[in-house]
PDB file of N, CA, C and O in Angstrom, chain B, residues numbered from 101:
ATOM      1  N   UNK B 101      46.593   9.384 -28.546  1.00  0.00           N
ATOM      2  CA  UNK B 101      45.906  10.542 -28.012  1.00  0.00           C
ATOM      3  C   UNK B 101      45.353  10.157 -26.633  1.00  0.00           C
ATOM      4  O   UNK B 101      44.743   9.101 -26.467  1.00  0.00           O
ATOM      5  N   UNK B 102      45.576  11.022 -25.665  1.00  0.00           N
ATOM      6  CA  UNK B 102      45.113  10.750 -24.301  1.00  0.00           C
ATOM      7  C   UNK B 102      43.602  10.930 -24.207  1.00  0.00           C
ATOM      8  O   UNK B 102      42.982  11.527 -25.087  1.00  0.00           O
ATOM      9  N   UNK B 103      43.026  10.416 -23.148  1.00  0.00           N
ATOM     10  CA  UNK B 103      41.590  10.553 -22.924  1.00  0.00           C
ATOM     11  C   UNK B 103      41.196  12.029 -22.821  1.00  0.00           C
ATOM     12  O   UNK B 103      40.152  12.436 -23.330  1.00  0.00           O
ATOM     13  N   UNK B 104      42.031  12.815 -22.166  1.00  0.00           N
ATOM     14  CA  UNK B 104      41.752  14.243 -22.016  1.00  0.00           C
ATOM     15  C   UNK B 104      41.761  14.940 -23.381  1.00  0.00           C
ATOM     16  O   UNK B 104      40.923  15.801 -23.651  1.00  0.00           O
ATOM     17  N   UNK B 105      42.695  14.570 -24.217  1.00  0.00           N
ATOM     18  CA  UNK B 105      42.760  15.144 -25.565  1.00  0.00           C
ATOM     19  C   UNK B 105      41.531  14.742 -26.390  1.00  0.00           C
ATOM     20  O   UNK B 105      40.979  15.550 -27.136  1.00  0.00           O
ATOM     21  N   UNK B 106      41.118  13.490 -26.243  1.00  0.00           N
ATOM     22  CA  UNK B 106      39.927  13.023 -26.958  1.00  0.00           C
ATOM     23  C   UNK B 106      38.686  13.794 -26.509  1.00  0.00           C
ATOM     24  O   UNK B 106      37.835  14.134 -27.331  1.00  0.00           O
ATOM     25  N   UNK B 107      38.581  14.067 -25.221  1.00  0.00           N
ATOM     26  CA  UNK B 107      37.450  14.833 -24.707  1.00  0.00           C
ATOM     27  C   UNK B 107      37.463  16.263 -25.249  1.00  0.00           C
ATOM     28  O   UNK B 107      36.418  16.810 -25.602  1.00  0.00           O
ATOM     29  N   UNK B 108      38.648  16.858 -25.312  1.00  0.00           N
ATOM     30  CA  UNK B 108      38.770  18.219 -25.826  1.00  0.00           C
ATOM     31  C   UNK B 108      38.380  18.277 -27.300  1.00  0.00           C
ATOM     32  O   UNK B 108      37.677  19.196 -27.721  1.00  0.00           O
ATOM     33  N   UNK B 109      38.830  17.309 -28.078  1.00  0.00           N
ATOM     34  CA  UNK B 109      38.485  17.258 -29.500  1.00  0.00           C
ATOM     35  C   UNK B 109      36.979  17.051 -29.662  1.00  0.00           C
ATOM     36  O   UNK B 109      36.354  17.684 -30.513  1.00  0.00           O
ATOM     37  N   UNK B 110      36.402  16.178 -28.860  1.00  0.00           N
ATOM     38  CA  UNK B 110      34.965  15.937 -28.908  1.00  0.00           C
ATOM     39  C   UNK B 110      34.174  17.193 -28.579  1.00  0.00           C
ATOM     40  O   UNK B 110      33.183  17.495 -29.244  1.00  0.00           O
ATOM     41  N   UNK B 111      34.601  17.923 -27.563  1.00  0.00           N
ATOM     42  CA  UNK B 111      33.924  19.161 -27.173  1.00  0.00           C
ATOM     43  C   UNK B 111      34.036  20.192 -28.295  1.00  0.00           C
ATOM     44  O   UNK B 111      33.063  20.883 -28.596  1.00  0.00           O
ATOM     45  N   UNK B 112      35.196  20.301 -28.907  1.00  0.00           N
ATOM     46  CA  UNK B 112      35.391  21.236 -30.011  1.00  0.00           C
ATOM     47  C   UNK B 112      34.477  20.887 -31.183  1.00  0.00           C
ATOM     48  O   UNK B 112      33.884  21.774 -31.798  1.00  0.00           O
ATOM     49  N   UNK B 113      34.365  19.610 -31.489  1.00  0.00           N
ATOM     50  CA  UNK B 113      33.508  19.178 -32.596  1.00  0.00           C
ATOM     51  C   UNK B 113      32.045  19.512 -32.326  1.00  0.00           C
ATOM     52  O   UNK B 113      31.313  19.875 -33.246  1.00  0.00           O
ATOM     53  N   UNK B 114      31.614  19.393 -31.072  1.00  0.00           N
ATOM     54  CA  UNK B 114      30.240  19.742 -30.724  1.00  0.00           C
ATOM     55  C   UNK B 114      29.997  21.237 -30.925  1.00  0.00           C
ATOM     56  O   UNK B 114      28.974  21.633 -31.483  1.00  0.00           O
ATOM     57  N   UNK B 115      30.940  22.066 -30.470  1.00  0.00           N
ATOM     58  CA  UNK B 115      30.802  23.513 -30.643  1.00  0.00           C
ATOM     59  C   UNK B 115      30.762  23.852 -32.130  1.00  0.00           C
ATOM     60  O   UNK B 115      29.942  24.659 -32.566  1.00  0.00           O
ATOM     61  N   UNK B 116      31.634  23.246 -32.888  1.00  0.00           N
ATOM     62  CA  UNK B 116      31.679  23.487 -34.331  1.00  0.00           C
ATOM     63  C   UNK B 116      30.376  23.063 -35.003  1.00  0.00           C
ATOM     64  O   UNK B 116      29.876  23.775 -35.874  1.00  0.00           O
ATOM     65  N   UNK B 117      29.825  21.932 -34.621  1.00  0.00           N
ATOM     66  CA  UNK B 117      28.580  21.455 -35.216  1.00  0.00           C
ATOM     67  C   UNK B 117      27.424  22.411 -34.924  1.00  0.00           C
ATOM     68  O   UNK B 117      26.617  22.698 -35.808  1.00  0.00           O
ATOM     69  N   UNK B 118      27.345  22.899 -33.699  1.00  0.00           N
ATOM     70  CA  UNK B 118      26.281  23.841 -33.341  1.00  0.00           C
ATOM     71  C   UNK B 118      26.477  25.146 -34.102  1.00  0.00           C
ATOM     72  O   UNK B 118      25.516  25.721 -34.612  1.00  0.00           O
ATOM     73  N   UNK B 119      27.720  25.614 -34.179  1.00  0.00           N
ATOM     74  CA  UNK B 119      28.003  26.850 -34.910  1.00  0.00           C
ATOM     75  C   UNK B 119      27.590  26.716 -36.374  1.00  0.00           C
ATOM     76  O   UNK B 119      26.963  27.618 -36.928  1.00  0.00           O
ATOM     77  N   UNK B 120      27.935  25.607 -36.992  1.00  0.00           N
ATOM     78  CA  UNK B 120      27.592  25.397 -38.401  1.00  0.00           C
ATOM     79  C   UNK B 120      26.083  25.333 -38.601  1.00  0.00           C
ATOM     80  O   UNK B 120      25.566  25.834 -39.599  1.00  0.00           O
ATOM     81  N   UNK B 121      25.383  24.724 -37.666  1.00  0.00           N
ATOM     82  CA  UNK B 121      23.929  24.640 -37.764  1.00  0.00           C
ATOM     83  C   UNK B 121      23.299  26.022 -37.705  1.00  0.00           C
ATOM     84  O   UNK B 121      22.443  26.355 -38.524  1.00  0.00           O
ATOM     85  N   UNK B 122      23.721  26.822 -36.739  1.00  0.00           N
ATOM     86  CA  UNK B 122      23.165  28.174 -36.609  1.00  0.00           C
ATOM     87  C   UNK B 122      23.533  29.008 -37.836  1.00  0.00           C
ATOM     88  O   UNK B 122      22.712  29.773 -38.342  1.00  0.00           O
ATOM     89  N   UNK B 123      24.759  28.858 -38.306  1.00  0.00           N
ATOM     90  CA  UNK B 123      25.197  29.611 -39.490  1.00  0.00           C
ATOM     91  C   UNK B 123      24.344  29.257 -40.700  1.00  0.00           C
ATOM     92  O   UNK B 123      23.910  30.149 -41.429  1.00  0.00           O
ATOM     93  N   UNK B 124      24.102  27.992 -40.919  1.00  0.00           N
ATOM     94  CA  UNK B 124      23.321  27.572 -42.073  1.00  0.00           C
ATOM     95  C   UNK B 124      21.870  28.044 -41.976  1.00  0.00           C
ATOM     96  O   UNK B 124      21.267  28.425 -42.979  1.00  0.00           O
ATOM     97  N   UNK B 125      21.317  28.018 -40.767  1.00  0.00           N
ATOM     98  CA  UNK B 125      19.928  28.447 -40.584  1.00  0.00           C
ATOM     99  C   UNK B 125      19.802  29.966 -40.536  1.00  0.00           C
ATOM    100  O   UNK B 125      18.719  30.511 -40.751  1.00  0.00           O
ATOM    101  N   UNK B 126      20.892  30.636 -40.259  1.00  0.00           N
ATOM    102  CA  UNK B 126      20.970  32.086 -40.077  1.00  0.00           C
ATOM    103  C   UNK B 126      20.338  32.540 -38.769  1.00  0.00           C
ATOM    104  O   UNK B 126      20.727  33.576 -38.229  1.00  0.00           O
ATOM    105  N   UNK B 127      19.393  31.804 -38.258  1.00  0.00           N
ATOM    106  CA  UNK B 127      18.771  32.098 -36.979  1.00  0.00           C
ATOM    107  C   UNK B 127      17.840  30.968 -36.586  1.00  0.00           C
ATOM    108  O   UNK B 127      17.253  30.307 -37.443  1.00  0.00           O
ATOM    109  N   UNK B 128      17.707  30.746 -35.268  1.00  0.00           N
ATOM    110  CA  UNK B 128      16.875  29.652 -34.786  1.00  0.00           C
ATOM    111  C   UNK B 128      16.509  29.923 -33.324  1.00  0.00           C
ATOM    112  O   UNK B 128      17.337  30.427 -32.565  1.00  0.00           O
ATOM    113  N   UNK B 129      15.277  29.592 -32.924  1.00  0.00           N
ATOM    114  CA  UNK B 129      14.951  29.692 -31.503  1.00  0.00           C
ATOM    115  C   UNK B 129      15.816  28.719 -30.708  1.00  0.00           C
ATOM    116  O   UNK B 129      15.942  27.551 -31.078  1.00  0.00           O
ATOM    117  N   UNK B 130      16.397  29.188 -29.641  1.00  0.00           N
ATOM    118  CA  UNK B 130      17.319  28.372 -28.862  1.00  0.00           C
ATOM    119  C   UNK B 130      16.658  27.089 -28.347  1.00  0.00           C
ATOM    120  O   UNK B 130      17.271  26.022 -28.367  1.00  0.00           O
ATOM    121  N   UNK B 131      15.429  27.196 -27.894  1.00  0.00           N
ATOM    122  CA  UNK B 131      14.730  26.015 -27.384  1.00  0.00           C
ATOM    123  C   UNK B 131      14.505  24.961 -28.451  1.00  0.00           C
ATOM    124  O   UNK B 131      14.594  23.764 -28.176  1.00  0.00           O
ATOM    125  N   UNK B 132      14.214  25.401 -29.669  1.00  0.00           N
ATOM    126  CA  UNK B 132      14.021  24.462 -30.777  1.00  0.00           C
ATOM    127  C   UNK B 132      15.328  23.741 -31.091  1.00  0.00           C
ATOM    128  O   UNK B 132      15.347  22.532 -31.319  1.00  0.00           O
ATOM    129  N   UNK B 133      16.418  24.502 -31.099  1.00  0.00           N
ATOM    130  CA  UNK B 133      17.719  23.897 -31.378  1.00  0.00           C
ATOM    131  C   UNK B 133      18.081  22.897 -30.292  1.00  0.00           C
ATOM    132  O   UNK B 133      18.526  21.788 -30.591  1.00  0.00           O
ATOM    133  N   UNK B 134      17.894  23.281 -29.034  1.00  0.00           N
ATOM    134  CA  UNK B 134      18.220  22.351 -27.945  1.00  0.00           C
ATOM    135  C   UNK B 134      17.352  21.098 -28.020  1.00  0.00           C
ATOM    136  O   UNK B 134      17.840  19.998 -27.762  1.00  0.00           O
ATOM    137  N   UNK B 135      16.089  21.245 -28.365  1.00  0.00           N
ATOM    138  CA  UNK B 135      15.199  20.080 -28.470  1.00  0.00           C
ATOM    139  C   UNK B 135      15.737  19.069 -29.485  1.00  0.00           C
ATOM    140  O   UNK B 135      15.592  17.861 -29.298  1.00  0.00           O
ATOM    141  N   UNK B 136      16.350  19.559 -30.546  1.00  0.00           N
ATOM    142  CA  UNK B 136      16.923  18.673 -31.556  1.00  0.00           C
ATOM    143  C   UNK B 136      18.240  18.039 -31.100  1.00  0.00           C
ATOM    144  O   UNK B 136      18.631  16.977 -31.585  1.00  0.00           O
ATOM    145  N   UNK B 137      18.917  18.709 -30.160  1.00  0.00           N
ATOM    146  CA  UNK B 137      20.241  18.255 -29.742  1.00  0.00           C
ATOM    147  C   UNK B 137      20.257  17.556 -28.377  1.00  0.00           C
ATOM    148  O   UNK B 137      21.299  17.054 -27.957  1.00  0.00           O
ATOM    149  N   UNK B 138      19.131  17.519 -27.690  1.00  0.00           N
ATOM    150  CA  UNK B 138      19.134  17.051 -26.310  1.00  0.00           C
ATOM    151  C   UNK B 138      19.579  15.596 -26.155  1.00  0.00           C
ATOM    152  O   UNK B 138      19.951  15.192 -25.054  1.00  0.00           O
ATOM    153  N   UNK B 139      19.553  14.818 -27.199  1.00  0.00           N
ATOM    154  CA  UNK B 139      20.082  13.457 -27.137  1.00  0.00           C
ATOM    155  C   UNK B 139      21.598  13.414 -27.150  1.00  0.00           C
ATOM    156  O   UNK B 139      22.197  12.380 -26.852  1.00  0.00           O
ATOM    157  N   UNK B 140      22.221  14.531 -27.493  1.00  0.00           N
ATOM    158  CA  UNK B 140      23.673  14.606 -27.617  1.00  0.00           C
ATOM    159  C   UNK B 140      24.312  15.519 -26.570  1.00  0.00           C
ATOM    160  O   UNK B 140      25.502  15.393 -26.281  1.00  0.00           O
ATOM    161  N   UNK B 141      23.524  16.440 -25.999  1.00  0.00           N
ATOM    162  CA  UNK B 141      24.016  17.445 -25.066  1.00  0.00           C
ATOM    163  C   UNK B 141      23.166  17.444 -23.806  1.00  0.00           C
ATOM    164  O   UNK B 141      21.949  17.269 -23.867  1.00  0.00           O
ATOM    165  N   UNK B 142      23.806  17.637 -22.676  1.00  0.00           N
ATOM    166  CA  UNK B 142      23.034  17.982 -21.484  1.00  0.00           C
ATOM    167  C   UNK B 142      22.679  19.464 -21.625  1.00  0.00           C
ATOM    168  O   UNK B 142      23.275  20.170 -22.439  1.00  0.00           O
ATOM    169  N   UNK B 143      21.723  19.931 -20.845  1.00  0.00           N
ATOM    170  CA  UNK B 143      21.363  21.351 -20.902  1.00  0.00           C
ATOM    171  C   UNK B 143      22.564  22.212 -20.530  1.00  0.00           C
ATOM    172  O   UNK B 143      22.779  23.269 -21.123  1.00  0.00           O
ATOM    173  N   UNK B 144      23.340  21.768 -19.558  1.00  0.00           N
ATOM    174  CA  UNK B 144      24.541  22.515 -19.150  1.00  0.00           C
ATOM    175  C   UNK B 144      25.549  22.602 -20.293  1.00  0.00           C
ATOM    176  O   UNK B 144      26.102  23.672 -20.545  1.00  0.00           O
ATOM    177  N   UNK B 145      25.792  21.494 -20.986  1.00  0.00           N
ATOM    178  CA  UNK B 145      26.722  21.505 -22.124  1.00  0.00           C
ATOM    179  C   UNK B 145      26.213  22.421 -23.232  1.00  0.00           C
ATOM    180  O   UNK B 145      26.985  23.168 -23.835  1.00  0.00           O
ATOM    181  N   UNK B 146      24.919  22.359 -23.494  1.00  0.00           N
ATOM    182  CA  UNK B 146      24.333  23.205 -24.532  1.00  0.00           C
ATOM    183  C   UNK B 146      24.514  24.680 -24.178  1.00  0.00           C
ATOM    184  O   UNK B 146      24.944  25.474 -25.014  1.00  0.00           O
ATOM    185  N   UNK B 147      24.186  25.043 -22.940  1.00  0.00           N
ATOM    186  CA  UNK B 147      24.318  26.445 -22.527  1.00  0.00           C
ATOM    187  C   UNK B 147      25.766  26.913 -22.602  1.00  0.00           C
ATOM    188  O   UNK B 147      26.028  28.045 -23.008  1.00  0.00           O
ATOM    189  N   UNK B 148      26.706  26.060 -22.217  1.00  0.00           N
ATOM    190  CA  UNK B 148      28.130  26.418 -22.315  1.00  0.00           C
ATOM    191  C   UNK B 148      28.534  26.616 -23.772  1.00  0.00           C
ATOM    192  O   UNK B 148      29.293  27.531 -24.091  1.00  0.00           O
ATOM    193  N   UNK B 149      28.031  25.766 -24.644  1.00  0.00           N
ATOM    194  CA  UNK B 149      28.337  25.874 -26.073  1.00  0.00           C
ATOM    195  C   UNK B 149      27.827  27.199 -26.635  1.00  0.00           C
ATOM    196  O   UNK B 149      28.539  27.883 -27.370  1.00  0.00           O
ATOM    197  N   UNK B 150      26.595  27.553 -26.287  1.00  0.00           N
ATOM    198  CA  UNK B 150      26.032  28.810 -26.769  1.00  0.00           C
ATOM    199  C   UNK B 150      26.831  29.994 -26.213  1.00  0.00           C
ATOM    200  O   UNK B 150      27.072  30.962 -26.934  1.00  0.00           O
ATOM    201  N   UNK B 151      27.235  29.932 -24.965  1.00  0.00           N
ATOM    202  CA  UNK B 151      28.054  31.008 -24.376  1.00  0.00           C
ATOM    203  C   UNK B 151      29.386  31.147 -25.113  1.00  0.00           C
ATOM    204  O   UNK B 151      29.845  32.264 -25.353  1.00  0.00           O
ATOM    205  N   UNK B 152      30.005  30.033 -25.469  1.00  0.00           N
ATOM    206  CA  UNK B 152      31.266  30.073 -26.221  1.00  0.00           C
ATOM    207  C   UNK B 152      31.052  30.799 -27.548  1.00  0.00           C
ATOM    208  O   UNK B 152      31.863  31.639 -27.939  1.00  0.00           O
ATOM    209  N   UNK B 153      29.966  30.475 -28.235  1.00  0.00           N
ATOM    210  CA  UNK B 153      29.683  31.108 -29.532  1.00  0.00           C
ATOM    211  C   UNK B 153      29.356  32.582 -29.369  1.00  0.00           C
ATOM    212  O   UNK B 153      29.762  33.402 -30.192  1.00  0.00           O
ATOM    213  N   UNK B 154      28.625  32.928 -28.315  1.00  0.00           N
ATOM    214  CA  UNK B 154      28.313  34.337 -28.066  1.00  0.00           C
ATOM    215  C   UNK B 154      29.565  35.107 -27.679  1.00  0.00           C
ATOM    216  O   UNK B 154      29.775  36.217 -28.169  1.00  0.00           O
ATOM    217  N   UNK B 155      30.393  34.552 -26.821  1.00  0.00           N
ATOM    218  CA  UNK B 155      31.632  35.225 -26.407  1.00  0.00           C
ATOM    219  C   UNK B 155      32.619  35.365 -27.557  1.00  0.00           C
ATOM    220  O   UNK B 155      33.465  36.260 -27.547  1.00  0.00           O
ATOM    221  N   UNK B 156      32.515  34.493 -28.539  1.00  0.00           N
ATOM    222  CA  UNK B 156      33.372  34.570 -29.720  1.00  0.00           C
ATOM    223  C   UNK B 156      32.801  35.469 -30.800  1.00  0.00           C
ATOM    224  O   UNK B 156      33.333  35.530 -31.908  1.00  0.00           O
ATOM    225  N   UNK B 157      31.714  36.173 -30.479  1.00  0.00           N
ATOM    226  CA  UNK B 157      31.061  37.076 -31.434  1.00  0.00           C
ATOM    227  C   UNK B 157      30.661  36.373 -32.730  1.00  0.00           C
ATOM    228  O   UNK B 157      30.744  36.942 -33.818  1.00  0.00           O
ATOM    229  N   UNK B 158      30.225  35.126 -32.585  1.00  0.00           N
ATOM    230  CA  UNK B 158      29.725  34.378 -33.734  1.00  0.00           C
ATOM    231  C   UNK B 158      28.208  34.329 -33.747  1.00  0.00           C
ATOM    232  O   UNK B 158      27.585  34.224 -34.804  1.00  0.00           O
ATOM    233  N   UNK B 159      27.617  34.407 -32.546  1.00  0.00           N
ATOM    234  CA  UNK B 159      26.173  34.293 -32.384  1.00  0.00           C
ATOM    235  C   UNK B 159      25.714  35.359 -31.409  1.00  0.00           C
ATOM    236  O   UNK B 159      26.408  35.672 -30.442  1.00  0.00           O
ATOM    237  N   UNK B 160      24.531  35.919 -31.671  1.00  0.00           N
ATOM    238  CA  UNK B 160      23.914  36.787 -30.671  1.00  0.00           C
ATOM    239  C   UNK B 160      22.604  36.131 -30.259  1.00  0.00           C
ATOM    240  O   UNK B 160      21.978  35.406 -31.032  1.00  0.00           O
ATOM    241  N   UNK B 161      22.209  36.403 -29.027  1.00  0.00           N
ATOM    242  CA  UNK B 161      20.960  35.843 -28.515  1.00  0.00           C
ATOM    243  C   UNK B 161      20.082  36.976 -28.029  1.00  0.00           C
ATOM    244  O   UNK B 161      20.496  37.802 -27.215  1.00  0.00           O
ATOM    245  N   UNK B 162      18.871  37.002 -28.539  1.00  0.00           N
ATOM    246  CA  UNK B 162      17.918  38.025 -28.160  1.00  0.00           C
ATOM    247  C   UNK B 162      16.549  37.364 -28.031  1.00  0.00           C
ATOM    248  O   UNK B 162      16.040  36.771 -28.982  1.00  0.00           O
ATOM    249  N   UNK B 163      15.962  37.475 -26.843  1.00  0.00           N
ATOM    250  CA  UNK B 163      14.669  36.831 -26.582  1.00  0.00           C
ATOM    251  C   UNK B 163      14.691  35.344 -26.927  1.00  0.00           C
ATOM    252  O   UNK B 163      13.750  34.818 -27.521  1.00  0.00           O
ATOM    253  N   UNK B 164      15.783  34.675 -26.546  1.00  0.00           N
ATOM    254  CA  UNK B 164      15.968  33.230 -26.754  1.00  0.00           C
ATOM    255  C   UNK B 164      16.047  32.845 -28.228  1.00  0.00           C
ATOM    256  O   UNK B 164      15.860  31.678 -28.573  1.00  0.00           O
ATOM    257  N   UNK B 165      16.321  33.815 -29.102  1.00  0.00           N
ATOM    258  CA  UNK B 165      16.510  33.547 -30.521  1.00  0.00           C
ATOM    259  C   UNK B 165      17.983  33.730 -30.839  1.00  0.00           C
ATOM    260  O   UNK B 165      18.561  34.776 -30.543  1.00  0.00           O
ATOM    261  N   UNK B 166      18.593  32.713 -31.441  1.00  0.00           N
ATOM    262  CA  UNK B 166      20.011  32.748 -31.792  1.00  0.00           C
ATOM    263  C   UNK B 166      20.163  33.176 -33.241  1.00  0.00           C
ATOM    264  O   UNK B 166      19.525  32.617 -34.133  1.00  0.00           O
ATOM    265  N   UNK B 167      21.014  34.174 -33.472  1.00  0.00           N
ATOM    266  CA  UNK B 167      21.265  34.679 -34.822  1.00  0.00           C
ATOM    267  C   UNK B 167      22.757  34.611 -35.102  1.00  0.00           C
ATOM    268  O   UNK B 167      23.575  35.005 -34.270  1.00  0.00           O
ATOM    269  N   UNK B 168      23.099  34.112 -36.270  1.00  0.00           N
ATOM    270  CA  UNK B 168      24.499  34.037 -36.690  1.00  0.00           C
ATOM    271  C   UNK B 168      24.987  35.427 -37.070  1.00  0.00           C
ATOM    272  O   UNK B 168      24.377  36.083 -37.915  1.00  0.00           O
ATOM    273  N   UNK B 169      26.084  35.893 -36.456  1.00  0.00           N
ATOM    274  CA  UNK B 169      26.664  37.186 -36.787  1.00  0.00           C
ATOM    275  C   UNK B 169      28.125  37.070 -37.188  1.00  0.00           C
ATOM    276  O   UNK B 169      28.772  38.063 -37.522  1.00  0.00           O
ATOM    277  N   UNK B 170      28.642  35.830 -37.150  1.00  0.00           N
ATOM    278  CA  UNK B 170      30.050  35.591 -37.505  1.00  0.00           C
ATOM    279  C   UNK B 170      30.262  35.635 -38.999  1.00  0.00           C
ATOM    280  O   UNK B 170      29.374  36.005 -39.767  1.00  0.00           O
ATOM    281  N   UNK B 171      31.434  35.259 -39.381  1.00  0.00           N
ATOM    282  CA  UNK B 171      31.805  35.275 -40.805  1.00  0.00           C
ATOM    283  C   UNK B 171      31.590  33.943 -41.454  1.00  0.00           C
ATOM    284  O   UNK B 171      31.852  33.787 -42.646  1.00  0.00           O
TER     285      UNK B 171
END
């Protein structure tokens, strides 16, 4: 597996982990979630991850609160 492929798989796993966390909690303040993940994500990576989940209609964000709306 190439380095680029490894990076893509790693990024996918991060998105999946965040999605599963929000799904299990059903909802969480975004700042609280980032505070728990900041050792693993830069703020930019975290924001991109949340945008991916929102654009995929899995999560909605209202007043910085993330709610699971996916299946």
